[in-house]
N, C-alpha and C positions, 0 to 999 in steps of 0.2 A: 232308475228313477227317470220319469219323463223329463225331457229338456225344458218344457214350458212350465213345469211345476214350481220352480223357484220364483219365476216371474208372477205366477198366479198368487202364490203365498205373499209375495211382496205387495201386490195390489190389494189383497185383503187386509193386510196389516195397515197400509197407508189409509185405506178407506175407513177402517175402524178409528185410527187416530184422528182423521178429519171429522168424523161424526162426533166423536168424543169431545174434541176441542170446540166444535160448534155448539154442543149441548152445554158445556161447562163455562165457556168464555163469557165474562160478564158483559162485554160489548157486542156479542154476537146476536143475530136475529133468530127468530124461531125456525126450527127445521121442519120443512114440509115434505110431501111425497116427491116433489120434483127434485128436491135436494138429495134425497136418498137415491133417486134414479141417476142423478149426475155422478154420485159416488160409485154406483154400480157400473156405470159406463166407463169411469176411470179405471176401475178394477179389471174389467174385461179388456180394455185397451192395453193395460200393463201386462196382462197375461199373454196378449198377442204381440208384445213388443219384440220378442226374439225373432219372429218371422216377418213382422211388418213394422219396422221401427219408425218409418216416416209417418205412416198412418196413425200409429199409437201417439206419436209426438203431436200431431194435429188435434186428435180427439182429446187428449189429456189437457193440452193448452186451453182449448175452448171450454171444456167442462170445469176446469178449475177457475178460470176467470168468471164463468157464470156462477159458480158456487160462492166465490168471494163477493160478487156483486149482490147475490141474494141474501147471504147470511153473514157477510163480513167475516169470513173465516180467518183472516189474518195471514201471517207468514206460513202457517201450516199448509195453505193451499199451494205453496210453491214446491213442497216436497215431491209430489208425483211428477211435476214438470221437470224438476232437477234430475229425477231418475231417468226419464226418457231422453232428456237432453244429453246426459252422459252416454246413454245407450246408443243414441243416434250418432254422436261423435265417434264412439268406439267402433261402430259399424261402418264408418267412413262417410256419413251424411253430415258433413261439417256445416254446409250452408243452411240446410233445414234446421239444424240444431241452433245455429246463430239467429236465424230469423224467428224461431219459436221463442228464444230467450228475450229478444227485443220486444216481440209482440206481448208476451206475458208481463214483462217489466213495465212497458208503456201502459198497458191496460190497467194493471194493478195499481200503479202509482197515480194514474189519472183519476181512477175512482177514489183513491184515498184523498186526493187533493180537492176534487170537485163535488163528490157525491156522498162522502161520509156525513153522518147526521150532524155532527158538531165540528166537522173538519179536524185536522190533526195539528198539534203544535209543531212549529217549524223544526225544533230540535228533534222531536220524535220522527218527523218525516225524513230528515236528513239521516238519522240513524237507520231507519228502516230501508231507505234507498241504498245506503252504503252496504248494509248487510245483504240485501238481495243481490245487488250488483256483484259483490264479492263471491256469493254462492254460485251465481250463474257463470261468472268467469272461470271459477274453479272447476265447475262441472264440464264446461267446454274444453278446458285445457287438459283436465284429467282424462276425458274420453279420447282426446287426440294423442296424448302420451301413451295411453294404454294400447291404442291401435298401433302406434309406432313400435312399441315394445313387442307386440305380437308379430308384426312384420319382421322385426329384427330376429326374433326366435325362429320364425319360419325360414328366413334366409340362411340362418346358421344351420338349421336342419338340412336344408337343400345343399348347402356347401359341404356338410359332412357326408351326405349321401353321395354327392358327386366325387368327393375325395375317396370315399370307399370304393365306388365303382371304378374310378381311375386306377386305384391301387390294385384292385382285382384284375383289371385288364393288363396292367404292367406285369403282375405276377404270372398271369396266364401266358403272356407273350414270352416272358423270360423262360417259363417252363417249356414252352413249345420250342424255343431256340435250343435249350439244353437237350431236349429229346432228340432234335435233329442232329446235334453234335454227337451224342451218344450213338445214334444210328449210323452216322458216317464212320465213327471209330470202329464200331462193331463190324460194319461191312468191309472196311479196309484191312482189318486185322484177323478177327475171329473167323469170318466167312471164308477167307482165303485158306487158313490153316485147316479148317474142317473139310473144305473142298479137296485139299491135298490128301488128307487121310482117306476120304471116301474114294478118290480116284485110285490111290495106291492099293487100297483094300480090294477094289474091283479088279484091278490088273492082276493082283495075286490070285484071286479066286479064278479068274479066267485062265491064267497060266496053269494052275493046278488041274483044272478040268481039261485043258488042252492036252496035258500029258497023261490023262487018264486017271488022275488021282482025285480023291474026294477032298475038297477043302476042309481044313480043320474047323471044329465048332468055334474056337476062339476067333479065327479069321472071319467066319460068317457073322459072328456077333459084332465084330468091329465094323464090318460093312453095314449091317443093319443099324447099329447105334449111330454111325456117322450120317446115314441117310436120315434117320429120325432127328438127329441134331440139326441137320440142315433145314428140315421142315420147320422145326420149332424156331430156329433162328430167323428164318424168313418171316414167320408169323410175328415174332417179336419186333423185327425191324418194321413190319407193316403197322403194328400198333404204335410204335414210336413216331412214325411219320404221319399217322392219321388217327382220328378218333375211332374209326371203324376197325373191327377185328374179324375178318371173314374166316379165319382159320384158327380160332382160339382153341386152347386146350381145355379139357374138362373130363369129368369122371366117365363120360361116355366112351372115352378112349383108354380106360384103365386096362382093358385086355391087351392093348398094344404094349403098355409098360410090362405087363406080365409076360408076354411073348418075348420081348427083348431080354428080360431077366432069365427066362428059361434058356435062351440061346447061349447064356454064359455058363450053363450047367446047374443052375439053381432051380429046382422044381417050385412052381408057384401055383397055389390054388386061390381062385377069386370067387367070392360070394357077394352078390349084390341083392339087397332087400329094399324094396320100395321103388318109387318112380324118381328118376334123375333128370328127366326132361325139363321140369319146372324150377330147377334150382336157380337162385340168383347167380349172376355171372361171377361175382367176386368169390362167393362161397364155392362154386363149382371149380373154379381155377385153383383156389387155395387147397381144396381137397385133393385135386390131381397132383399138385406140387408136393403135398405131404407124402402121398403114396410114392411118387417118383423118388423123392429124397430117401425115404425109408428103404425102398428096394435097392437104390444105389448103395446105401450103407451095408445092406445085406450082401451084395455082391463083393464089396470091398473088404469087409471086416469079418463076416460070419464064417468064412471058410467053407467046409462041406456042410451045407445046411439046406433046409427047405423053408418056404415062407407061405404064410396064409394072409390074404388080403380080404378084409371084411368091410363092405360099404353098406350103410343102412340110412335110408332117408325116410323121415316122418314129417308130418305137418309142422312139428315144433322144432326139429333140428336134424342136422346131418352128422353122422359118425363115421369116421374112417379109422381103420386099425390095421396095422401090419405087425404080424408076429413071426419071428423066425426061430429056428431050432439050432442056432449057432452053437459052437462048442468051445467058445472062449470061457475062461475061468469065471465061475460065478462070483468070486471074491474081487475081481477086477472092478475098479471104480469106473463110472461112466463120466467121461470128460466131454462136455458139450463142445462140438466143433462149429465151424462156420455153417455147415448144413443144418445142424440142430438149432442153432440160434436163429437162422433165417426162417426155419420152419415155425419156431415159437413166435417170431415177429409177425408172420403171416396170420397165424391163428389168433394171437392177441389183438391184432388190428381189426378183426372182425367180431370181437367180443366173445371168442371161443376159448376153450381150454385145451392144453396139450399135456399129455402124460407120457413120460418115457421112463422105462425101468428095465433093469437086468433081471431076468428070470432065474429061479433057483437052479435050473438044469443048464444054465449057460446061455440060453437064448435071450432075445431082446424084444421088447414090445413098444410100439409107438401107437398112441391112441389120441385122436383129435376130435373134438366135438364143436359144432358151430350152431348157434341159435338161428332159427329161421323166422321167428315171429318178428314182423316189422322189417325184415330184410327186403332190399329192392335189387 
């Protein structure tokens, strides 16, 4: 609905009331074309009152005084003036509203005293003066109170927005401090231990080759896994210390996961369908972590097995699946560990679904789907 429409309808209604009262009141004069024009001007001024309250105030005050003088419209001529006085006071034009009230009251009562055909009885004049004075005081006060109430609500809204912004800033600052603390702890403890593993594995490989022996597959797998762990840990520390992630993990590196798993003696076949380059960062990382955890579980628990990794990306979603041919008993129940719980939390947090199940032949399947519609 147009904002000016209620004002226009109000003007039309008041104009009809004025003309009807002038036509039916026993002490009113005959209505002429000029009187209709005055009412129409009042209606137009009321319709423009939202945008031009002071102009509307002046026009309505003059036209209603003129109408009262011409046809002796009575107190009904005060109704449009009261409306624009309230509107002007509500919009913050208190002085024009007060001046208009005084001008209309003075002109209205002066005419009643001096120019009415037979004059007015003193009692009726006092009653009419008291009535109009009370109405105009109420209109000015009501407009002022409405403006103060609106200002109070606006201040309350601003205070609430400021409190929310401050609360968000405090939360972000605390989160940043916690990330830095975690980064320091990881750097001081985990980084050192992985570095020791990596160095010791490198020394062992070097000594074997120095003595003419080929390093064992397990030792090479330890060396490769420790190097990969160091790379990922450095990337994680960089993320914790900064919002940038120059070395983030993603499904584009799924072949590295497969190669490290093959180094432990587990054959892995990787199938990728669709384009992975445009995946949202969170989905890409979560898919990588699902494959990583699933292959880790294959290495730990599947015994002599092989694994198949299937990654499929479509415009609507991403699917990652890891199926192994482990030889654990098919009747064994699947007890979710920390890895599976973390995997499910990652998937659920992005609105996806995770399915894990023991296969009839003793193998195990992990399948995660992520919706891409609306992902960023």
